[in-house]
N, C-alpha and C positions, 0 to 999 in steps of 0.2 A: 440346682445346677447339675450336681452329680447324678441325680435321678434321671434327668433328661438325657444326659450323656449315655447312661446305661441302657435306657429304652431305645435310643437311636442306634446304639451299637448292636443290640440284640436284633433289631429289625434288619440291619445291614448284613450281619454276619451269620446268624443262626437260623433265620426264618427260612431261607431257601432249603437248607439241609434238613430242617425240621419237617418241611413239607415232603421231601424225599423220604425221610425216615418213616413217616406215617403211610406214605404210598407203598413202601416196601412191606410195612407191617400188615397192610391190607391183603398181602399175598399169603399170609399165614393160614387162613382157612382153606386156601386152594392147595397149598403145598403139604399141609399136615392135617391129620384128622383131629377134630375137636371131640371125638368120642374114643379116646385111646383105650386100648384093652389092657395094656401093661404100663408100669411106671417108666420103663425104658422108652416106650413109644410116646408117652406124655412129655418126656423130657426133651424131645427133639426141638420144639420151637425155642425153648428157653436156654438150651445148651448149645444149639447149633445155629439157629437163624438170628436170634436177637444179638448174640455176641458178634456175629458177622456184621450186622448192622452197626454195632458199636465201633468195630474196627474201621468201618467206612466213614462214620460221621464224626467221631470224637476228635481225630487229628485235624479236622478242618477248622477247629476253633483257632488254630495258630496261623492259618493261611493269610488272613487279611493283614497281619502284622509282620510279614517277613521283611518288608523294606526297612532298612535301618533308620531312614528319615522319619517314618511313621512311629517307630519305637521311641525315638528321641523326643518327638512331639508329645506323645502320650506320657512318657516318664517325666517330662518336665512340668506336668500339671500336678495338682494336689492329689490326684488319684494316680494309680500305677497300672501298668500293663497287666501285672499279675492279678490285680483285682478284676479286670475285665475278663481275663482268662478263667478265673475262678467262677465267675457268674455264668459264663458260657458252659463250663463243665457241669455245674449244678443243673443248668437247664437241660442238657442232654441226658444226664444221669436220671433226672426226674422223668423225662419223656420215656426213656427205655424202661424204667421201673414201672411206670404206669402201663406200658404195653405188656410187661410180664404179669402185672396184676389182672389185666383184662383177660389174658390167656387162662389164668387160674379160675377166674369167675366164669368164663365160658365152659371150662371143664366141669366146674361145680354145677352149672345150670344143666349140663347134659348128664348129670348123675353118674359120674365115673365110679367104677367098682372098687376104688381104693381112695385113700386119703390124698387129696390133691394140694391142700394148703402147705404142707411141708416142702413142696416143690418150689414155692415162692422164695423161700430162703436160699435154696440152691440156685435159682435163676438170678437172684440179686447178687449173690456171691460172685458169679461170673462177671457181671457188669462192673462191680467194684474192683475186681482183680484186673480186668482189662484196662479200666480207667487208670488205676495206679501204674500199670506197666506203660501205658501210652504216655502219661504225663512225665514219668521218670525218663523215658526214652527221649522225649523232646527236650526237657530241661538239661539233660546231660549232653545231648548231641547238637541241639539247636538246628536239627535237620528234619524237614518234613519227610524226606525219603526214608530215613532211618526209622522215623516214628511210624511209618506205615509198614516197612519191611519186617521189623522185629516182631510186632504183634501178629502179622500175617504168618510169619514163619512158625511162631509158637502155636498158632491155631492149626496150621498144617500138621505139625508134629502131633498135636492132640487128636486130630482127625485120623491120621494114618498109623499112629503107634499107640497101643493100649498099655504099654509098660511104664508109663510115667507116674503111676500111683496116684496119690491125692493131688498132684499138680496138674492132672489132666482136666481140662475144661469140660470135656465130654464124659464126665465121671459116670453118671447113671446110664448113659448110652453104652458105655463099655462094661457095665455090670458092677461098677464100684458102689460102695455103700453111700448112703445119703450123708453120713457124717463127714465125708470129704469136704463138703461145702463149708464146714466150720474151719477147717484148716486153710481153705482158700480165702475165707473171709479174714482170717488172721494175717495171712500173707498180704492181702489187699490193704489192710490197715497199716502194715509195716511199710509197704511201698508208698502209700499216700503220705505217711509221716516223713519218710525219707525225702520225698519230693517237696513237702512243705518246708523242711529244713533247707533244702537246696535253693528253693525260690527265695526264702528269707535271706539267705546269705548273698544271693545274687542281687536282690533288691537293695540290701545294705551297701553293697559294692557300688551300685549305680548312684545311690544317695551320696556316698562319700566322694565319688568322682565328679558329680554334677558341678560343684563350684569351680572345678578346674577347666571345665569346657568353655 
C-alpha cells in the first residue's frame, strides 16, 4: 500500500519538474564549454548552473501539500507528510548529483588538462548545502515564498560578492581553494541535521495533537 502511494505521489509531484530539470541540464553544453582550460572555467556548470536549477526545483516538492486539508489527510494515515517530502528530496538530490557526475565524465572524456574528479565533491557540496538551506527555510517558515527568496538572495550574494570566504557557493569561480567544499559540506550536514530535528519535533506534535482533533 505504502509503495503504491509513494509511486503515485512521485508521478504526480516530481515528474513534471524532473522533466524540466533535465531539459535545463541539456543547455549545459550550449552555455558552457566541455573542454575547459582552467579549473575556474570547469567549475561554472557545477557551481553556477546546477545550483540555480536546485533552487528552482527543490522548493517545488512542498507545493502540492500547501492546502491544510491535504496535509491533514496525509498525516492521518500510517505514513506522514514528512516521509513523502523526504522521498521527493532524495529524488531531486539524486537527479542533480547524476547531472554533476555526467559533467565530470564529459570533462574526462574530453581529456581536460587538470584533474577533474575532485570537482565532483565540490559540485555535490553545493547541492547538499542548498538542499539543507531550502529545507530549513521551509520547515521554519512554512512559506514557499520565503523558501524561494532566501536561497535566491544567498545565491545572488555569492554571485556578486567575493568576500564571503568559504561560505561562497561560487568558490572556485572566485578563486577560492577547493578545500572550501569540505567546509560547505560540514555546514550542509549541520543544516540537514537541524532540519531533521525540527521535522521530528513537528511530527511528534502532530501525533500528540491528532487524538484531540
